[in-house]
Wavefront OBJ file of the C-alpha trace (Angstrom):
o trace
v 25.936 75.666 -56.492
v 24.256 74.086 -59.430
v 21.744 71.298 -58.627
v 22.239 68.127 -60.756
v 19.695 65.783 -58.944
v 16.954 65.862 -56.466
v 15.452 63.165 -54.615
v 15.756 61.624 -51.028
v 18.042 59.522 -48.855
v 16.449 56.877 -46.648
v 17.868 54.685 -44.136
v 15.260 52.519 -42.089
v 12.181 54.633 -41.677
v 14.226 58.023 -41.941
v 13.615 59.873 -45.238
v 15.813 62.952 -46.031
v 14.841 65.061 -49.043
v 18.059 66.065 -50.701
v 19.795 67.730 -53.728
v 23.096 66.593 -55.168
v 25.706 69.103 -56.300
v 29.044 68.318 -58.205
v 31.836 68.382 -55.752
v 34.595 68.454 -58.274
v 35.019 70.272 -61.541
v 37.180 69.744 -64.751
v 39.871 72.178 -65.349
v 41.264 70.872 -68.475
v 42.007 73.246 -71.139
v 39.964 72.547 -74.180
v 41.865 72.895 -77.294
v 39.757 73.033 -80.551
v 41.092 71.058 -83.867
v 41.285 73.602 -86.826
v 41.771 73.256 -90.438
v 45.557 74.108 -90.907
v 44.888 76.076 -94.252
v 42.050 78.468 -92.994
v 41.921 77.755 -89.372
v 38.408 76.873 -89.426
v 37.054 74.659 -86.599
v 36.717 71.192 -87.782
v 33.148 69.878 -88.006
v 32.399 66.283 -87.118
v 29.452 64.664 -89.285
v 27.439 61.482 -88.714
v 28.034 59.604 -91.833
v 26.527 56.184 -92.793
v 29.384 54.417 -94.632
v 27.112 52.141 -96.488
v 24.454 54.675 -97.675
v 27.167 57.388 -98.029
v 25.000 60.077 -96.721
v 24.807 62.102 -93.548
v 22.314 61.033 -91.036
v 20.308 63.523 -88.724
v 19.147 62.759 -85.263
v 15.990 61.453 -86.249
v 17.536 58.827 -88.344
v 19.602 57.242 -85.135
v 18.496 54.441 -83.070
v 20.512 52.724 -80.630
v 21.728 48.985 -80.759
v 23.731 46.455 -78.741
v 26.265 44.371 -80.807
v 25.449 40.902 -80.039
v 27.891 39.300 -82.354
v 30.157 40.946 -85.041
v 27.777 42.893 -87.366
v 24.651 41.853 -85.574
v 22.785 44.243 -83.374
v 19.822 44.074 -81.095
v 18.031 47.566 -81.718
v 16.521 49.161 -78.634
v 14.520 52.387 -79.371
v 14.139 55.510 -77.102
v 10.732 54.629 -75.862
v 11.799 51.321 -74.548
v 14.750 52.761 -72.806
v 12.398 55.773 -71.371
v 9.957 52.971 -69.992
v 12.828 50.907 -68.367
v 14.206 54.232 -66.866
v 10.700 55.188 -65.485
v 10.083 51.779 -63.999
v 13.452 51.773 -62.263
v 14.299 55.324 -61.225
v 12.755 56.066 -58.085
v 14.200 59.403 -56.905
v 15.799 57.865 -53.769
v 19.231 56.863 -52.427
v 18.539 53.998 -50.135
v 21.247 53.111 -47.672
v 21.453 49.424 -47.301
v 24.600 48.811 -45.192
v 26.914 50.755 -42.810
v 30.612 49.740 -42.768
v 34.020 51.125 -42.040
v 35.475 53.793 -44.526
v 38.892 51.864 -44.506
v 36.895 48.716 -45.682
v 36.683 50.293 -49.463
v 39.736 50.392 -51.458
v 40.292 53.831 -53.273
v 40.344 52.006 -56.810
v 36.540 51.749 -56.257
v 35.817 55.353 -56.088
v 34.475 57.161 -59.057
v 32.780 60.685 -58.689
v 31.821 63.058 -55.680
v 28.774 65.003 -55.052
v 27.944 67.231 -52.364
v 24.579 66.625 -50.472
v 22.430 69.401 -49.329
v 18.925 69.306 -47.397
v 15.938 70.006 -49.581
v 12.854 71.814 -48.263
v 11.746 70.245 -44.741
v 15.093 68.011 -44.500
v 17.362 69.941 -42.288
v 16.737 68.019 -38.960
v 16.938 64.554 -40.573
v 20.202 65.765 -42.403
v 21.673 66.723 -39.226
v 20.656 63.558 -37.493
v 22.291 61.490 -40.285
v 25.418 63.535 -40.148
v 25.812 63.327 -36.515
v 25.169 59.515 -36.475
v 27.793 59.066 -39.131
v 30.503 61.258 -37.506
v 29.950 59.658 -33.970
v 29.908 56.078 -35.326
v 32.919 56.387 -37.659
v 30.985 54.673 -40.242
v 29.944 55.513 -43.988
v 26.800 54.313 -45.664
v 26.585 52.109 -48.609
v 23.571 53.023 -51.018
v 22.126 52.619 -54.320
v 21.136 55.304 -56.776
v 20.033 55.686 -60.377
v 21.718 58.477 -62.293
v 21.746 59.192 -65.736
v 19.951 56.042 -66.654
v 22.643 54.033 -64.808
v 22.194 52.326 -61.298
v 25.348 53.114 -59.100
v 26.675 52.036 -55.808
v 27.514 55.101 -53.656
v 29.239 55.793 -50.391
v 27.491 58.435 -48.053
v 29.951 59.944 -45.582
v 30.746 63.311 -43.822
v 33.289 65.795 -45.259
v 33.820 69.082 -43.544
v 30.594 69.081 -41.855
v 28.779 68.338 -44.999
v 27.203 65.151 -46.305
v 29.135 63.887 -49.450
v 28.042 61.045 -51.759
v 30.598 59.243 -53.822
v 29.776 56.773 -56.349
v 31.783 53.644 -56.543
v 32.366 50.971 -59.204
v 30.528 47.687 -58.905
v 32.986 44.687 -58.496
v 32.759 43.431 -62.067
v 33.692 47.011 -63.115
v 37.141 46.873 -61.434
v 39.710 44.948 -63.302
v 41.669 42.174 -61.717
v 45.061 43.140 -60.662
v 46.300 39.739 -61.476
v 45.796 40.582 -65.320
v 48.418 43.178 -64.882
v 51.461 42.013 -67.162
v 54.973 41.688 -65.822
v 54.412 42.055 -62.022
v 57.099 40.106 -60.052
v 55.516 37.269 -58.155
v 58.064 37.794 -55.183
v 60.347 40.649 -53.846
v 63.951 40.098 -54.835
v 65.320 43.185 -52.833
v 68.339 43.280 -50.420
v 67.650 44.157 -46.855
v 69.736 47.229 -47.081
v 67.811 48.519 -50.132
v 64.580 48.205 -48.077
v 66.139 50.219 -45.273
v 67.433 52.914 -47.464
v 63.841 53.043 -49.226
v 62.124 53.150 -45.928
v 64.504 56.031 -44.612
v 63.766 58.023 -47.623
v 59.944 57.656 -47.293
v 60.161 58.747 -43.618
v 62.090 61.923 -44.711
v 59.387 62.785 -47.228
v 56.516 61.880 -45.005
v 54.275 64.999 -44.276
v 50.716 65.531 -43.623
v 48.428 65.984 -46.583
v 47.949 69.699 -47.920
v 46.229 69.831 -51.279
v 47.117 73.382 -51.750
v 50.730 72.880 -51.959
v 50.065 70.664 -55.321
v 49.259 72.288 -58.745
v 48.903 71.139 -62.226
v 52.032 72.671 -63.660
v 51.465 71.348 -67.216
v 48.053 73.251 -67.235
v 49.552 76.471 -65.781
v 52.574 76.221 -68.559
v 49.838 75.755 -71.365
v 47.839 78.646 -70.028
v 50.979 80.720 -70.044
v 51.792 79.705 -73.585
v 48.376 80.738 -74.711
v 48.521 84.181 -72.915
v 51.915 84.717 -74.641
v 50.378 84.109 -78.022
v 47.092 86.367 -77.362
v 48.725 89.187 -79.095
v 50.352 89.721 -82.367
v 50.576 87.518 -85.386
v 49.816 84.219 -83.248
v 46.156 85.089 -82.979
v 44.377 83.673 -86.337
v 40.870 84.281 -87.349
v 38.653 81.477 -88.739
v 37.449 82.310 -92.320
v 33.740 82.714 -92.794
v 31.971 80.180 -95.101
v 31.217 81.671 -98.268
v 27.567 81.492 -99.309
v 26.712 78.679 -101.520
v 24.567 79.249 -104.431
v 21.731 76.828 -104.927
v 23.083 75.178 -108.136
v 19.989 72.850 -108.589
v 17.494 75.708 -108.244
v 19.905 77.718 -110.818
v 19.988 74.940 -113.359
v 16.170 74.543 -112.990
v 15.647 78.176 -113.531
v 17.817 78.215 -116.586
v 16.078 75.013 -118.028
v 12.551 76.581 -117.422
v 13.896 79.831 -119.438
v 14.937 77.713 -122.358
v 11.491 75.859 -122.338
v 9.642 79.156 -122.206
v 11.583 80.538 -125.154
v 11.197 77.828 -127.498
v 7.413 78.537 -128.569
v 8.316 82.251 -129.060
v 11.162 81.334 -131.257
v 9.113 79.000 -133.435
v 6.567 81.628 -133.857
v 8.658 84.481 -135.028
v 10.779 82.341 -137.276
v 10.015 82.754 -141.030
v 8.245 79.814 -142.584
v 10.029 78.162 -145.560
v 8.375 78.075 -149.045
v 6.236 75.135 -149.706
v 7.649 72.537 -151.973
v 4.816 73.007 -154.420
v 5.759 76.821 -154.961
v 9.252 75.787 -155.485
v 8.390 73.280 -158.113
v 6.086 75.707 -159.927
v 9.027 78.398 -159.988
v 11.341 76.033 -161.387
v 8.980 74.874 -164.109
v 8.290 78.574 -165.223
v 12.067 79.236 -165.129
v 12.815 76.184 -167.623
v 9.810 77.220 -170.087
v 11.348 80.714 -170.210
v 14.871 79.435 -171.057
v 13.429 77.168 -173.767
v 11.419 79.919 -175.555
v 14.598 82.106 -175.573
v 16.586 79.303 -177.241
v 13.992 78.831 -179.862
v 13.913 82.585 -180.918
l 1 2 3 4 5 6 7 8 9 10 11 12 13 14 15 16 17 18 19 20 21 22 23 24 25 26 27 28 29 30 31 32 33 34 35 36 37 38 39 40 41 42 43 44 45 46 47 48 49 50 51 52 53 54 55 56 57 58 59 60 61 62 63 64 65 66 67 68 69 70 71 72 73 74 75 76 77 78 79 80 81 82 83 84 85 86 87 88 89 90 91 92 93 94 95 96 97 98 99 100 101 102 103 104 105 106 107 108 109 110 111 112 113 114 115 116 117 118 119 120 121 122 123 124 125 126 127 128 129 130 131 132 133 134 135 136 137 138 139 140 141 142 143 144 145 146 147 148 149 150 151 152 153 154 155 156 157 158 159 160 161 162 163 164 165 166 167 168 169 170 171 172 173 174 175 176 177 178 179 180 181 182 183 184 185 186 187 188 189 190 191 192 193 194 195 196 197 198 199 200 201 202 203 204 205 206 207 208 209 210 211 212 213 214 215 216 217 218 219 220 221 222 223 224 225 226 227 228 229 230 231 232 233 234 235 236 237 238 239 240 241 242 243 244 245 246 247 248 249 250 251 252 253 254 255 256 257 258 259 260 261 262 263 264 265 266 267 268 269 270 271 272 273 274 275 276 277 278 279 280 281 282 283 284 285 286 287 288 289 290
């Protein structure tokens, strides 16, 4: 199982070196967006709408919008320094509470916790203490440059850390629109609803539930894997360097100019032309006199 974080759990003077592993995985089917004409995957580029040009990674900075169109710029060095100051690779358990005290709306992501080198005994100690007390630990951890609250509990003889939202990250239920303030339901309707709930009540068995939409989408994909339904993306034709080509053509023209002028026959000088014209006129007059 891939390790995504290394550090330690501390409660009191007890310190446990640990590793974190993702407890869940995303099974969503990823569909690419293709160009309808040639079935080539669409490429998304970072374009500055003012400069009207593509911006590479070196040209990007992060900013916080304080008011519309006004930003406080924070560079990567400042973020890295802040991260180094606050990120102590430790999960500090600050409270112990009952599991039922936490509403499920607060839960975010789950991670399996495994002991790192030399931490097995302390790991077993915390696991046993949590099991016998029926409590869970509330801890703080910094992951991916974000401080998070977390619950440390026991799941199938393994410690699990579940990140939970801070209170200001959970929206108020009072803001949900159109929720009736009072129950306007007849007693008979309540009794019938409770009877239906009792008939459908069972123990939770996660294996009996499946993602039917994902399975149907997979079946559709498999049915299209053969025949004309499979399309092939066209390869991009090599693009000639027009700029270099034009430069080469211009250079060729410039080089041919001196050679052309050197081989071109020179026109007779105006003096010779005048002399020939004068001689011709004299000859004509002499013939007329004879």
